[in-house]
C-alpha positions as CSV (number, residue, x, y, z in Angstrom):
1,M,-29.2,61.7,47.5
2,M,-26.4,61.9,50.2
3,D,-25.4,65.3,51.4
4,T,-21.7,66.2,51.9
5,T,-22.6,69.1,54.2
6,K,-24.0,66.9,57.0
7,V,-24.0,63.4,58.5
8,N,-26.2,61.0,56.5
9,P,-28.0,58.5,58.7
10,V,-28.5,55.1,57.1
11,L,-30.8,52.5,58.6
12,V,-30.4,49.0,57.3
13,V,-33.4,46.9,58.3
14,S,-32.1,43.5,57.6
15,E,-30.6,40.5,59.4
16,S,-29.5,38.8,56.2
17,E,-25.7,38.5,56.3
18,A,-25.4,38.5,52.5
19,F,-27.6,41.6,52.1
20,V,-26.0,43.5,54.9
21,S,-22.5,42.7,53.7
22,D,-23.4,44.0,50.2
23,V,-25.0,47.2,51.6
24,L,-22.0,47.9,53.8
25,R,-19.5,47.3,51.0
26,N,-21.5,49.6,48.7
27,L,-21.7,52.3,51.4
28,L,-17.9,52.1,51.8
29,L,-17.4,52.4,48.0
30,V,-19.6,55.5,47.9
31,E,-17.8,57.0,50.9
32,G,-14.4,56.2,49.2
33,E,-15.5,58.1,46.1
34,K,-16.6,61.1,48.1
35,P,-14.1,61.8,50.9
36,D,-16.4,64.7,52.3
37,L,-19.3,62.3,52.8
38,E,-20.1,61.3,56.3
39,I,-22.3,58.2,57.0
40,S,-23.7,57.1,60.3
41,L,-25.1,53.6,60.0
42,Y,-27.7,52.0,62.3
43,G,-28.1,48.3,62.5
44,Y,-29.0,45.2,64.4
45,P,-27.0,43.5,67.2
46,K,-27.1,40.2,65.2
47,W,-24.6,41.8,62.8
48,R,-21.9,41.4,65.4
49,G,-21.9,37.7,64.8
50,F,-21.7,37.8,61.0
51,E,-18.6,36.0,59.8
52,I,-18.1,37.7,56.4
53,I,-18.3,41.3,57.6
54,E,-15.0,42.9,58.6
55,L,-15.1,44.7,62.0
56,S,-13.5,47.7,60.3
57,Y,-16.6,48.2,58.2
58,F,-18.6,49.0,61.4
59,H,-15.9,51.5,62.5
60,D,-15.6,53.1,59.0
61,L,-19.3,53.6,58.8
62,D,-19.8,54.9,62.4
63,T,-22.2,52.0,63.2
64,H,-24.7,52.4,66.0
65,M,-26.3,49.3,67.6
66,S,-28.7,48.7,70.5
67,L,-27.8,45.7,72.7
68,Q,-29.3,44.1,75.7
69,Y,-25.9,43.6,77.2
70,Y,-22.6,45.4,76.7
71,I,-19.6,45.8,79.0
72,D,-17.6,49.0,78.5
73,Y,-14.2,48.2,80.0
74,N,-13.2,51.9,79.7
75,R,-15.6,53.0,82.4
76,K,-14.0,53.6,85.8
77,E,-16.9,51.7,87.5
78,T,-16.2,48.7,85.3
79,A,-12.5,48.8,86.0
80,A,-13.2,49.0,89.8
81,F,-15.5,46.0,89.6
82,V,-13.0,44.0,87.6
83,S,-10.2,44.9,90.0
84,D,-12.2,44.0,93.2
85,F,-13.6,40.8,91.6
86,T,-10.1,39.7,90.6
87,Y,-8.6,40.5,94.0
88,H,-11.3,38.5,95.9
89,F,-11.8,35.6,93.5
90,K,-8.4,35.3,91.7
91,T,-10.0,35.2,88.3
92,D,-11.6,37.6,85.8
93,P,-15.4,38.1,86.1
94,S,-17.6,36.3,83.6
95,Q,-20.7,37.8,82.0
96,Y,-22.7,36.1,84.8
97,A,-20.6,37.9,87.5
98,F,-21.5,41.2,85.8
99,Q,-25.1,40.2,85.5
100,G,-25.4,39.1,89.1
101,Y,-23.7,42.3,90.2
102,D,-26.0,44.5,88.1
103,I,-29.2,42.7,89.3
104,M,-28.2,42.9,93.0
105,S,-27.0,46.6,92.8
106,Y,-30.2,47.6,91.0
107,F,-32.7,45.9,93.4
108,L,-30.7,46.9,96.5
109,S,-30.7,50.5,95.4
110,V,-34.4,50.5,94.8
111,L,-35.0,48.7,98.1
112,D,-32.9,51.3,99.8
113,M,-34.9,54.1,98.3
114,Y,-38.4,52.8,98.7
115,G,-38.2,50.1,101.3
116,R,-40.7,47.2,101.2
117,S,-42.9,49.2,98.8
118,F,-40.2,49.1,96.1
119,P,-42.2,46.9,93.6
120,A,-44.7,49.8,93.2
121,H,-41.8,52.0,92.2
122,I,-39.5,50.0,89.9
123,H,-41.2,51.4,86.8
124,N,-40.0,54.9,87.8
125,H,-36.4,53.8,88.6
126,E,-34.2,53.7,85.4
127,K,-30.6,52.9,85.9
128,S,-27.5,52.3,83.8
129,L,-25.4,49.5,85.2
130,L,-22.1,47.8,84.3
131,Q,-23.5,45.4,81.6
132,S,-27.1,46.5,81.1
133,C,-29.6,49.2,81.5
134,V,-32.8,48.7,83.5
135,R,-36.1,50.3,82.6
136,F,-39.0,48.3,83.8
137,E,-42.4,48.6,82.1
138,K,-45.6,46.8,83.1
139,A,-46.0,43.8,80.8
140,S,-49.8,43.8,81.0
141,S,-52.6,44.4,83.4
142,G,-52.4,42.0,86.3
143,S,-48.9,40.9,85.2
144,G,-45.3,41.6,86.2
145,F,-42.7,43.9,84.6
146,T,-40.4,43.6,81.6
147,N,-37.0,45.2,81.3
148,K,-37.0,47.5,78.2
149,G,-33.6,49.0,78.9
150,I,-30.9,48.8,76.2
151,Q,-27.2,49.6,75.9
152,K,-26.5,51.8,72.9
153,I,-23.0,51.4,71.4
154,L,-21.1,53.2,68.6
155,Y,-18.3,51.7,66.5
156,S,-16.4,55.0,66.0
157,G,-14.0,55.8,63.2
158,N,-11.1,55.9,65.6
159,R,-11.6,52.2,66.3
160,E,-13.2,52.5,69.7
161,I,-16.5,51.0,70.8
162,K,-18.3,53.4,73.1
163,S,-21.7,54.2,74.5
164,W,-23.9,56.8,72.8
165,E,-27.0,58.7,73.7
């Protein structure tokens, strides 16, 4: 059923390590038998922690994942933050340093734009930050907001991990 004239998207809806490992191995076997076949795999972030799956499988199958947090060290903004942080604190930033920076830069930018009325506008202010994306949605009537922003990453065939849209 796979077509050699186009990219074949494959969505694996499982968090079972044994099942996912078997599916990926079989997809690689199919791809090996048909060199013209292109597969683009979509999976869960939990897969990144699986011990029996080789990282190369993700790259060979152009695997797409959506994560709550991901730091792309190839971005110039990230490099600038790491350089400044290292200069001032004489150590590399932890994930908490990135998280704190993201939270403060988001809320300060919204505060700068809308002033004290910023809470009424945060649902209209989507922003991609160093480690996360922010897209607030109202949780429920009479309640606060929930961040629904995600980082979308691609394990590309040239062994890079990059953001995708």
